C-alpha positions in Angstrom: 0.1 0.0 -0.1 2.9 2.4 0.3 3.2 2.6 -3.3 -0.3 3.8 -3.6 0.1 6.3 -0.7 3.1 7.5 -2.1 1.4 8.2 -5.6 -1.4 9.9 -3.6 1.0 12.1 -1.6 2.8 13.1 -4.9 -0.2 13.8 -6.7 -1.5 16.0 -3.7 1.7 17.8 -3.6 1.4 18.6 -7.3 -2.1 19.9 -7.0 -1.0 22.4 -4.2 2.0 23.7 -6.2 -0.2 24.0 -9.7 -2.7 25.7 -7.4 -0.1 28.3 -5.9 1.3 28.6 -9.5 -2.0 29.6 -11.0 -2.7 32.0 -8.1 0.7 33.6 -8.8 0.2 33.8 -12.3 -3.4 35.8 -12.0 -1.8 37.9 -9.5 0.7 38.8 -11.7 -1.5 39.3 -14.6 -3.4 41.7 -12.5 -0.3 43.7 -11.7 0.5 43.9 -15.5 -2.9 44.9 -16.5 -2.9 47.6 -13.8 0.3 49.0 -15.0 -1.3 48.9 -18.6 -4.4 50.6 -17.2 -2.4 53.2 -15.5 -0.4 54.1 -18.8 -3.7 54.7 -20.4 -4.9 57.1 -17.5 -1.5 58.9 -17.4 -0.5 58.0 -13.7 2.7 58.9 -12.3 4.9 55.8 -11.5 4.0 56.4 -7.7 0.3 56.3 -8.6 1.0 53.3 -11.0 2.2 51.3 -8.3 -0.8 51.7 -5.7 -3.3 51.5 -8.7 -1.6 48.0 -9.6 -2.0 46.8 -6.1 -5.6 48.0 -6.0 -6.3 45.9 -9.0 -4.8 42.9 -7.5 -6.9 43.3 -4.3 -10.0 43.9 -6.5 -9.6 40.4 -7.7 -10.3 39.2 -4.3 -14.0 40.5 -4.3 -15.4 37.5 -6.0 -14.5 34.5 -8.0 -13.7 35.1 -11.7 -12.5 37.9 -13.5 -15.6 40.0 -13.5 -14.5 42.3 -10.3 -11.3 43.3 -12.1 -13.1 43.9 -15.5 -15.6 46.1 -13.7 -12.8 48.0 -11.6 -10.6 48.4 -14.9 -13.6 49.5 -17.0 -14.9 51.9 -14.3 -11.5 53.5 -13.5 -10.5 54.1 -17.1 -14.1 55.4 -18.1 -13.8 58.0 -15.0 -10.3 59.0 -16.3 -11.8 59.5 -19.9 -10.2 56.8 -21.4 -12.8 55.2 -24.0 -12.7 51.7 -23.5 -15.0 48.7 -23.3 -15.0 45.3 -21.3 -14.1 43.5 -24.7 -10.9 45.7 -24.8 -10.2 45.0 -21.1 -10.7 41.3 -21.5 -8.3 41.3 -24.4 -5.7 43.0 -22.3 -6.4 40.5 -19.7 -5.8 37.6 -21.9 -2.4 39.3 -23.2 -1.3 40.0 -19.8 -2.2 36.4 -18.7 0.4 35.2 -21.4 3.1 37.7 -20.3 2.6 36.7 -16.4 2.9 33.0 -17.4 6.0 33.8 -19.4 7.6 35.7 -16.8 6.9 33.4 -13.9 8.3 30.5 -16.2 11.2 32.5 -16.6 12.0 32.7 -12.7 11.7 28.9 -12.2 
């Protein structure tokens, strides 16, 4: 039975690592898309850093990306930047690829 237990433990360890990596990729993506939005709004470097942190925090409001999309569309619109949720979703997808690439390089 130890062979089965070893396989079970290995699977559980891999699952934990995969979930942690998915969380880190999503957080990095949110930071990158926050920087993208900050550039669109013309924020200073200090404001950009704070805004990126706010976008990462916004993702904890509910499951999925809707909370982030809502924040970005609302903030960009309030800053006078014409953008719709399709453009924000496209930016999220592009930044997800970049976040994954960045984190894979670190490994």
